[in-house]
Each structure stands twice: as structure tokens, then as C-alpha cells.
N, C-alpha and C positions, 0 to 999 in steps of 0.2 A: 788853532795852533799857528803860531807865527815863527818863521825862521828867516835868517839873513844868509844869503849865499851870493857871493860875487857882487856885493853891494846892492842886491835886489831883495826886497822884502817879499816873502811868500806868505800868503794867508790861506791856510787850508781849512776847510769846513770841519765843524766839530764831529760830523758823521764820517770823517775819513780817518784811516789809520795810516800814519806816516812814520817812516824811519829815515833819518838823515844817514844814508847808507855809508858815505865816505867818512863819517865820524863813528860808525858803529863798531863795537868790539870785534865782531866777526870779520868785518872788512879789514880792520887794522891787523888782525892776525894773519889773514890770507894775502894781503896786498904785497907782502915781501916776495911772493912767488911770481911777480911780474904781471899780475892781473890788475886791471883798473875797473873801478865801479862808477856807476852813475851817482849823482848827488842825492837824489831822493828816490825811495820806493814807496808807493802809495796804494792802498786798497780803498776804493770809493764805496759809497753806500749801495751801489748795485753790483758790487763784486768784481769790478774791473780793476786791473792792475796797471799802474802808470810807472814806467821807469823814466825818471826825469833828470836830464842833464842841463846844466846852466852855463851859458857862455855870455860874458859881458865884455864888449870891446870898447866901452866908454872908459875914460880916465877914472881910476879908482880914487877914492877920498884919501887913502893912506899912501898913495904912490904919486910922486911928481913926474914920472915918465909915462909916455904913451904906451898902451898895451901893444903887444905884438899881433898884428893882424895878417901875418903872412898866410895863415891857413884859411882866410876868406878872400884873398885877392888873387890867388893862383887858380889856374884852371887845368884839371878839375880841382875842386876845393878839397884840400887835405882835411878840413874839418869834417866832411862827410865820412871819410874813412875812419877818422878818430872816433866819431860818434858811434858808428856801427861796431867798432871794436869794443867800445865801452859797453854797449848793449850786450854783445856776445859774452864778454867777460863777466858782466853782472849776472847773466843767466847761469853761467858756469859756477859762480860763487854761490848763488841760491841753491844749486844742486848739492854743492859741497856742504853747505850749512845744514841742509836737510839730511844728508847722509850722516852727519855728526849727530843730529837729534834722534834720528831713527835707530841708532845703535843703543840709545839709552833705554834701559828696561822700563823705566817709569813712563816714558813717552809711548813705547809700544803698548803698555797696559792701558794708558789713558785713551789712546786712539781706538782700542777695541770697543770702548763705550761711546765713541763720538756719535754714532747713528742713533743710539738710544737716548742720549742726553745732550742734544745739540746746543741747548742754551747754556750749558756749562762751559762751552768752549768759546772764548772771546779772542778777537783779533789783537787786542791790546796786550795779551800775554805774549811775551817775546818769542818763546819757542813755538807757539801755535801760529803766530804771524808768518813765520818762515814756512811751516808745513802747509798753511793755507795758500800761500803764494804758489808754491810748486804744484799743489793740487789744482788750482785754477788754471795755471798754464798748461798742465798736462791734459785737462778736460777740454779746454777750448782755447786755441791760440788766438782767437778773435777777441778774447777778454784781456789781452795784453796790448797796451798802447805805449809806444816809445815816443817820448816828448823831448823836444829840444827847445829850451827857452833861450832866445837869442836877442841880445840888445846891442845895437851898433850906434856909433857916432858918425855923423856925416863927414867929418873932417878926414877920416882915414880913406875914404873912397874918392880920392881926387881924380882918379883915372876917368876920362870922359865916358867910357863904356860901362862904368860901374855905377850903380845906384843901389839904394837899399832894396828897392823892389826887385831889381835884377838879382842881387845876392840871395834874397829870400826865395825867389822862384827857382833859381838854378840849384841852390843848396837843397831845397825840398825835393826837386826832381832827382838829384844825385843820390840823396839818402834813400828815397823810396826804391830806387833801382838796386840798392845794395842790401836792403833789409829782408829780402826773400819773402815778401808778402805780409810781413808784420805791419800792423796799423801804426801810422806815424802822424804826429801832430807837431807843427812848428808854431811856437807861441812867441808873440811880440809883447813884452811887458809894457804896461802903460805907466809912465812916470815912476819907473823903477819899483812898481808893485805888480805882482802877479797873483791873481786869485784863482784857486783851483778847487 
């Protein structure tokens, strides 16, 4: 499965189940309440959930102006707070979507048979995808990985104390300190391709 987000091509394995969250119908319904969601939600083959946010600070193909890099040149980095807020909002949105599903009589009925016929329940069924995510998170917070895919251009970091490595290391440290123990992964895309 391939997606384009912020001019970065994402190639997800066939054994992953992915939702482009900020394009999903549930996000579009709930985003009017001021909540912000991550770009992708993924369940991998070993049952771990990845909440993936993408930030590209390189000049976009469709835009003649330089992107706003103010959130990665201030100290502390505003991007760290924005990312953590998106993670928290995404988790709230997942709970709301599941409350909606669990009110439906047919979902309640199907879930009664889940333990007896597990092969009948597939992650690619939209309603079950959301139920499964909440179940995994509730069973083990260690199965939730928060991912920030960050692509930067050298030209924005003209300040002598700033370098790509400095930004990556500092941002990673700031985010980890705000995530309350949730697993975090900072990803640097290679040639605008990110494989997950």
C-alpha cells in the first residue's frame, strides 16, 4: 500500500493494516470539535499500533514559498508540543469512534462470538479495525508506538548552533519527556520515501 503525505511517499507492507486517519470519515466528522489527528494509524503484523505524524520542511512541489519552520527553530521546539497534542487527540478520537461502534447492536452481537471464531474477524473490516486498536491499547500500552516522520532541508537551519542532528536529538528528547512513557520513534525519510 502506497500513500503520499506531505510530498513523501510511504510504502507500507502488505501485512499491515493502515488508515489515512486525517482523510477518514470519522476524523472528518469529529475534527470540527477542535481535535487534531495524526496522518496514519497502522496495525503491523505483530499487533503493534503506530500513530504516525508526517512533517516535511522541504519546499513543496506545488508551493513556491519556503515552509514555515518556526516550530523547529525555537527552543523548546513548539513541534514537540504539537506532536504530543496530536497523539493525545488521536487517542481520544479512537475512543469516541469505538463508543459509537459499541452502541450498535450488531457490533455487540458479533463481538460475543469473537473468541469462538477469531478467524472471522479481520482488521481490514473498518469497524473491527477501530475496535482492535482500542483493545490493543487497553491491553498493553507498550504495543502503541508514536512515530514522527521528519524531513528537513539544510537551508532553513542557517543559525550556527542549529544542525539537522541537533534538531533531531533535541526534538526527540523533548517529545519523549512529554509522552508519559509511550514508545516513540523519530524517522528520517530517505529520498522522500519512507518504508514501514
